[in-house]
N, C-alpha and C positions, 0 to 999 in steps of 0.2 A: 595342538598347533607347531608345527615346527619351520622356524626364520632362519635362514643361513646368516651367519653371524658373520656381517662385514669386517674388515680387515681393522679399523680403526675402534670398534667395539672390542676385539680381541685384544688390539693392544692396551687400551683401558682397562678390559678386567685380569689382564697380567699388573700393570701398575696398580692399580688401585687395591687388587689383593697382598699386593707386597707390602705397600701402602699400611693397609690394613694390619696387617702382622709387626711391621714396627711400632705401632701404636700399641696393639695388646701387649707385644713383648715391654717397652720402654714405657709408653705411657703407664701403664698398669702401676709397674714400680711409681712413677713419680708422683700419682696421685694418692697411692697407700700411703708414700710417704708423705703427702699433703704439704710438697716442698712448693714453697714460692714461685712464680711467675712459671709453674711446669707447665702449661698453655704455652707460652711464649717459646720455651725451649725445643717441646714439641713441633712447633710451629717452623721454627728454626728448621728442622732438621728435614721437614716435609720440603721446605724450597729447594735443601739440597738434592732431597731424591726426587723430583718433578724437573728441574734445569737438568738433572741426570738423564730424566729417561726423554727427557726432550730433544738431546744431544744424540743418543741412538735411535730414535723416532724420532724423524725430522716430520710432525705432523700439526696439523693445525687441532683445535677442538679435543685433543688427548687429553688435558689436563683434567678440564670440567669434567669431561667425563670418570676420569679416572678418582676424582671427585666426590661422585656421586655413589661411585659404588664404594672408596672408602669409608664415607660416611654412612651409609646403608650397614654393612658390615660390624661398626662402630658400635651403632648405636641399636642396633635391632640383636646383635648378640647376648646371649640369656642372661649376662653379669650388664646387661645396660637396664634402664630403667628411664632416661629423660633423654630428650630429643636434643638436649647442649651440642653435644657432639657432633651427630650430623651434621646439624645448621654449621657448628664455626668450620669442621671440615671443607663442607659445600661453599663456605663464602670463601676460604682462602682459595680455593681451586678456581671457583669463578673470576677472581678479581687478577690472579697472576694468569688467568688465559686470556680476558680480556683484556689485560694489557698487552700484552705480547700479541694478540690480536692487532691492536688497534699501532703499535710501533715498531713489528717485526721480532722474527727470533735474529736478535742480534745482541749486543752486550747492553746495550743503552733499555731494552724492552726488558733483555734478564733480569739488571739491576734492577729499575724501576719495577717489575714485577713481583722480584722478593721482597720490595721494601714496601710496596701494598698490602701483599699478603700479610707481611707482620702488623703494619699499621692496622690489619682489619680485626686481627688480636684483641687490640685494644675497641673499636667498634666494638665487637661481641660481646665482649666482656661487659663494657656500661652498660649497653643493651639488656644484658645477661638480670646484670645487678639491679638495673631500672624495673625490672620485670619482678624481681623477686622482691624488692624494696620499694619500690614506688620513688615518686621525686622528694619523698622527703630525704631520701638518702644527702642529696644535695646540699642542702641543708645542714645537713649532721655532717659532710667532709668538712664544708666552707669552716664553721664553728672549731672543727678539730686543728684543719690546717692553721687558723688564729690563733688557738692557745698553744699549739706548738711552736710558731713566730713567737710567743712573748718566754717561751720556757725555754726555749733555746738562743736567745736575743739574737735573734735575726727578723728585725723589726720589717727591713729594706727588702727581705723575701718577699715575691710575689708569685701567686699564681701562675700567672702568664708564665716565666721564667721557669716553673716548675712544669708548665706540661712544654714548654720548649723545649726542656731537657729530657723529659720521659720518651718524646715523638724521635728526639734525636739519636736516643741508643735505640729505637726500635730502626731507626733509618741504618744503621751500623750495621745493627746483625741481620737485616734484610740485604745489606750490599753483599756483606764477608759470604753469607749462603750463598745469595746467588754466583758471586763470583765461585764458589767451593764445589758445586754442583755443576756449571761451566766444565771446569778443568776434570771433575772427576769424569765427565761423560764421556768427554773426549779422549780422557786418558784407557778409560774402556774398549773404546771405539779401534785405537791403536796396537791392543794386547789382546792378547786370546789364553785362556787359564780353562784346564782340563777338569772340567766337574763329572758327574754322573747326570743323567737325565731323570729328571722324577718321572715316577709312575704314569702311567695314565689315567686321566680325570672319569668320572662316572659320568652319564648323559647330562651334559649340560642342561639340557630342557629339563632335567629334573627340577621338583622345587624344595631340594634340602634347604637351603636359604628361610624358607617362609614356616620352618620346624617351630611351635609353641610349644605351651604349656598340653596338654592335652585335657587334662581340664577346666581349660580356661575358654567358654563360649565368647562367639564373635556377634555382635549387634551390630548392624550398619545403622541403626537410630542411635547406637550411643555414640557412634562418631562426631555425629550432627551435634547431639545433647553436649558432648562437651565443648567442641567448636563454640556452641552458645551460650554455656554456662559459665566457663571462664572466663569472658568479657563482663559479661553479667556481675558475679560476684564480685571483682575486682571492682568493678564501678559504686555497687553499696559498698563497700568497704572504704573507698573512698570518700562517699560522699557522707555516710553515716559513721565510719570509725568503729569502735566498740560498742554499738550498743544494738540492741536483741534486732532490731530491725535487717541488720547487715548479717548479725551472729550466727540467728539462727537459721538462718539458709545456708548460710558458708559453712555453718557445722552439720547441717545435715548431709549438705552434698560431698564433704568431705568424709562422714562417717558409711557414705554408701560407697564410694571409693575404695577405703579400709577395707572391706567387708565382702566388696565383688571383685577387686583386683590384689590378690595377696603378695602379690610379688612388692606392691610396694610398701609392705610393712619390713621390707628387708632393708628400703630407703631408709624406711623413717626412723630404724633400731641402731641406725649407725651415731656412735657418740657424737662424731667428728660433726655429722648434721647439726645435731642439739647446742655443741657447743658453738657453733657460729651464730646460731641465735640468740642464745645468752648472750654472748660479748657483742652482738647488735644492739641488743635491747640497752646492755651498761651502756654502752655508748649512747646509745640516744639521748638515756636520760641522764649523762652528764653533759653532753654538747649539745642538746636541741638547744637547751638555752646557758650559752659558756658561763662557766665560772669567773666570775669576779667581783674581787675583795670579797666583803662578806654576803653578796646576792648570791645565793645558791639554791634553783629552784630546780627541782629532779622529778615532779609528780608529771606534766605535759612529756617531759621528754620519755618517761617510761612507760607511760600511756602508748608513746608513739610506737617505740620501740618493739612494745607487744603487736601493735598493730602489721608492722613490718613484718615480724614473725609469723603471724597469721598469714598475710599475704603470701612467704613462703612456703608455708606448711601447704595454702591450696594450690600455689603454680605447682609445686612439684608433684604433688598428689597428681594432679588433674592432667600435667605432660606424660606421667607415670601412664595414665590409661591411655593418652592418645598413643602412645609406644606401641603400646597392644593394640589397639582397635586397627591402625594404621596395615598393619600387619593381615588384616582377615584377608585370606585366597579367593574371598568375591572382589577384592578393588585389585588385585593385581594381575586377576583373569580379565578383568576392565581395561586396566591399563595396556594390557596386552592386545586385546581387542580392536583398541584406539591405536594402534600403530608403532608402539614399544615394544615390540619384540625382542629386538638386538638388545635393548639396554636389559630387560628380562633377563635373554639370555646370556649375559656376560654376568649379571649381579650371581643366579644361579651358578655358574662356572667359577667364580670367584669364591664362592660360597664352598662350591663342593670341595675345592681344592686347598681352602686353607688349615687343615689339618695339617695336610702335608707341609704345606709355605711355613710352616709354624717350624715345624722339625726339620727343614732345612735352612731355617734361617739364620744367622747368629745369634747364640744364645745372649742373655743378658751382659755377663761377666766378658765377653768379645764386643759389645756395645759399647761398654765402658770401658774399659782397656784401648780398643780400638778402634775407635767410631770410622774415621774415615776407610780404614780396612772391609769394615763390617757395610760399608755402604756398596764399596766399590763390588761384593760378594752380589750383594743383592741385585746391584745390576747386571751381574755377569746369568742371577740366576731369571733375571725377566729375561734373558735372550734364550736359555735352552726351556721357559715355561711357555713362551710364543711359538718353538717350535712343538713341543710337545700338545698344544691347544691343534695346532694345526695340524698334526696327521692326525689324530684323534676326531677330528671333525671330517678330516678327507675318507674317513670309514665309510 
């Protein structure tokens, strides 16, 4: 089945592909170094990139389409095993596009879109933490905050002021990113730069983006099993804690996931993952009942920490399995049949072009030394890629 790829999806394929190449080049470094606020840094740069593209291609709906493509490319690449990156990128894109749609393509719209995208990273992070560790995390954070207030002699400090301060920083970052993206986009419209055209992409309707481990079978039934098992196991753990009635089914389900989906072991073998769980368990043990004079109780908090760690292992394993099953070619073919042919072709086109995009994009050293110049080069690249796609599809 071959569908004509309309202009907006064609441009979204370019923007989403270049956005994904940036996420892979810079995001991999930040996450491998385990730097704090790496998601915030990436979101700030993403706002710059998308606002810049919107100056070059003044078209409604570009950003959310590019976000879908970038999210799928980031989440379904061979190195990814969880759905977190996909949902985070898509949330940023949808928030930006919705704000700009409501307020218009003007400076106020861009500023609020940028701040909204940055604030969405907080919402996404909190949601991720609650899914991983449950609502017990709130109690631990509150007790930890009260303990730090006493140790630092900041009794007048309040959680409200802390929240306002964090939001203010994110609003400032979003504002700076939106202004930077606006002027970078306008700058590229006024200037020209000679660069060699990229090579012609292969058939955009090929399904190379769906390539998976040939030894990994797909089962439609397992997709629905995971969708049902995740809330069921979480409800059992929340209700019964670390009792056999919850441990036996949850342990059996996790064991099945580890045996059936070999890639999950790669995620669970990482020392950083387990170090996070150990730290969380220790913090829970100390601050579930905060230290107060000679009264020190660790038993209950330690059990809470172990329960939170069990939730985390369950969520990471189950969402990794979901990441595999949603790549089932039968699901993709069904989406095409339901009228999503343009989206499918755009995603395929971006995936097929990604290796060349990575080769032509600024390397990591250039991004670190001259970030604004690197973004400008990517916008020039977008113009060339659009011409390349249009020439290829006209054949």
